[in-house]
ZASETOR-919640 format. One line per field, with one value per residue (C-alpha): x, y, z; residue number from 1. Coordinates in nm, 3 decimals, m for minus. Each point is the difference from the previous one (the first is absolute). Layout:
# residues N
X = (X, ...)
Y = (Y, ...)
Z = (Z, ...)
nukol = (NUM, ...)
This chain:
# residues 173
X = (7.860, m0.143, 0.198, 0.088, m0.195, m0.318, m0.011, m0.032, 0.144, m0.287, 0.144, 0.215, m0.055, 0.074, m0.019, m0.203, m0.325, m0.134, 0.047, m0.210, 0.259, m0.132, 0.243, m0.026, 0.025, 0.053, m0.112, 0.156, m0.346, m0.351, m0.119, 0.225, m0.148, m0.350, 0.071, m0.187, 0.265, 0.018, 0.377, 0.311, 0.354, 0.270, 0.354, 0.210, 0.367, m0.072, m0.294, m0.373, m0.172, m0.384, m0.173, m0.375, m0.208, m0.221, m0.093, 0.047, m0.073, 0.052, 0.187, 0.025, m0.060, 0.354, 0.068, m0.159, 0.032, 0.016, m0.018, 0.159, m0.085, 0.252, 0.139, m0.156, 0.209, 0.221, 0.320, m0.109, m0.115, 0.332, 0.173, m0.194, 0.075, 0.149, m0.071, m0.123, m0.364, m0.115, m0.323, m0.040, 0.020, m0.316, m0.199, 0.116, m0.103, m0.338, m0.100, 0.169, m0.046, 0.349, 0.046, 0.233, 0.226, 0.056, 0.292, 0.151, m0.246, 0.225, 0.318, 0.114, m0.144, 0.223, 0.024, 0.008, 0.050, m0.174, 0.274, m0.053, 0.318, m0.013, 0.126, m0.012, m0.217, m0.150, 0.197, m0.156, m0.194, 0.151, m0.287, 0.212, m0.067, m0.302, 0.133, m0.037, 0.261, 0.022, 0.347, 0.054, 0.301, 0.146, 0.337, 0.183, m0.152, m0.271, m0.260, m0.211, m0.327, m0.283, m0.306, m0.270, m0.306, 0.120, 0.283, m0.190, m0.132, m0.115, 0.008, 0.005, m0.090, 0.013, 0.365, 0.085, 0.122, m0.046, 0.048, 0.107, 0.053, 0.299, 0.150, 0.314, 0.314, m0.165, 0.165, 0.312, 0.344)
Y = (9.434, m0.113, m0.264, 0.006, m0.327, 0.176, 0.259, m0.012, 0.262, 0.132, 0.310, 0.311, 0.368, 0.232, 0.378, 0.260, 0.116, 0.349, 0.208, m0.196, m0.273, m0.265, m0.255, m0.200, m0.371, m0.266, m0.356, m0.314, m0.135, 0.144, m0.254, 0.163, 0.343, m0.138, m0.143, 0.168, 0.182, 0.224, 0.026, m0.093, m0.065, 0.209, m0.133, 0.272, m0.075, m0.372, m0.001, m0.022, 0.311, 0.016, 0.295, 0.043, 0.094, 0.311, 0.010, m0.239, 0.094, m0.227, 0.147, m0.328, m0.362, m0.019, 0.365, 0.198, 0.329, m0.064, 0.249, m0.132, 0.132, 0.259, 0.062, 0.336, 0.177, m0.061, 0.035, m0.273, m0.224, 0.036, m0.186, m0.314, m0.037, m0.314, m0.223, m0.359, m0.040, m0.304, m0.144, m0.258, m0.340, m0.115, 0.290, m0.100, m0.363, 0.078, 0.255, m0.136, m0.343, m0.117, m0.006, m0.253, 0.267, 0.184, m0.203, 0.298, m0.079, m0.289, 0.204, m0.090, m0.353, m0.302, m0.272, m0.365, m0.275, m0.339, m0.148, 0.255, 0.193, 0.373, 0.160, 0.354, 0.310, 0.162, 0.327, 0.125, m0.102, 0.023, 0.068, 0.149, m0.302, m0.216, m0.260, 0.164, m0.106, 0.011, 0.114, m0.207, 0.061, m0.173, 0.043, m0.214, 0.068, 0.140, m0.209, 0.103, m0.191, 0.026, 0.169, m0.232, m0.161, m0.331, m0.020, 0.130, m0.276, 0.210, 0.356, 0.068, 0.370, 0.009, m0.115, 0.144, m0.330, m0.137, m0.374, m0.079, m0.321, 0.086, m0.198, m0.194, 0.201, 0.343, 0.093, m0.219, 0.159)
Z = (12.349, m0.330, m0.186, m0.369, m0.033, 0.121, m0.278, m0.377, m0.236, m0.211, m0.163, 0.022, 0.069, m0.290, 0.043, 0.191, m0.158, 0.060, 0.313, 0.254, 0.062, m0.238, m0.144, m0.321, 0.071, m0.268, 0.075, m0.150, m0.085, m0.022, 0.261, 0.263, m0.070, 0.057, 0.346, 0.285, 0.197, 0.306, m0.009, m0.197, 0.111, m0.165, 0.026, 0.159, 0.074, m0.031, 0.243, m0.080, 0.139, 0.002, m0.168, 0.042, m0.305, 0.009, m0.370, m0.290, m0.363, m0.302, m0.298, m0.194, 0.101, 0.149, 0.084, 0.285, 0.183, 0.372, 0.285, 0.319, 0.347, 0.124, m0.351, m0.073, m0.262, m0.303, 0.204, 0.246, m0.285, m0.182, 0.287, m0.091, m0.374, m0.157, 0.301, m0.008, 0.110, 0.199, 0.135, 0.275, m0.167, 0.182, m0.149, m0.346, 0.064, 0.146, m0.262, m0.309, m0.150, m0.082, m0.375, m0.158, m0.146, 0.330, 0.124, 0.190, 0.278, 0.101, 0.057, 0.352, m0.009, 0.067, m0.268, 0.112, m0.256, m0.009, 0.219, 0.277, m0.087, 0.069, m0.321, 0.137, m0.010, m0.308, m0.022, m0.322, m0.310, m0.350, m0.237, m0.279, m0.223, m0.070, 0.246, 0.341, 0.257, 0.377, 0.106, 0.313, 0.224, 0.301, 0.175, m0.257, m0.339, m0.222, m0.185, m0.299, 0.032, m0.253, 0.151, m0.123, 0.153, m0.145, 0.257, 0.305, 0.227, 0.296, 0.131, 0.373, 0.022, 0.380, 0.010, m0.344, m0.146, m0.353, m0.050, m0.355, m0.197, m0.213, m0.290, 0.089, m0.064, 0.011, 0.329, m0.021, 0.008)
nukol = (1, 2, 3, 4, 5, 6, 7, 8, 9, 10, 11, 12, 13, 14, 15, 16, 17, 18, 19, 20, 21, 22, 23, 24, 25, 26, 27, 28, 29, 30, 31, 32, 33, 34, 35, 36, 37, 38, 39, 40, 41, 42, 43, 44, 45, 46, 47, 48, 49, 50, 51, 52, 53, 54, 55, 56, 57, 58, 59, 60, 61, 62, 63, 64, 65, 66, 67, 68, 69, 70, 71, 72, 73, 74, 75, 76, 77, 78, 79, 80, 81, 82, 83, 84, 85, 86, 87, 88, 89, 90, 91, 92, 93, 94, 95, 96, 97, 98, 99, 100, 101, 102, 103, 104, 105, 106, 107, 108, 109, 110, 111, 112, 113, 114, 115, 116, 117, 118, 119, 120, 121, 122, 123, 124, 125, 126, 127, 128, 129, 130, 131, 132, 133, 134, 135, 136, 137, 138, 139, 140, 141, 142, 143, 144, 145, 146, 147, 148, 149, 150, 151, 152, 153, 154, 155, 156, 157, 158, 159, 160, 161, 162, 163, 164, 165, 166, 167, 168, 169, 170, 171, 172, 173)
């Protein structure tokens, strides 16, 4: 079974298009739409389910019409609206050079501070302000840690760990 750490949310399905079973898909970023893809995962009842692509047509740089295998009419397509769309994280890493502003890539990574303390797992990224924050949670508490290259000492992609040198007091109670 595929783990949540192995996939990256790249967009969301919108509505059916036409009568052949096509679905409008909206990507978070244009770079995700440009990735070479044979399949996508759609989250159905909390589980990532693979859907193989038959046709793929750009509408805008972040919006596409996609025809999935075995979805052959508008009624079938309507079952797959408003679902989160995922790609395997490794596909996103191989095909896309990580840009500095795409901090969502690190959701699921563990944060270790300079003292070797496990601060928790990045649950989400708050990019609603100019200062982007990792929302890091463990069993006991939640930390808001600035997502900046200045604090990152090392990234272990294989084990999904980010080592950070954090200012004193940032994670204190």
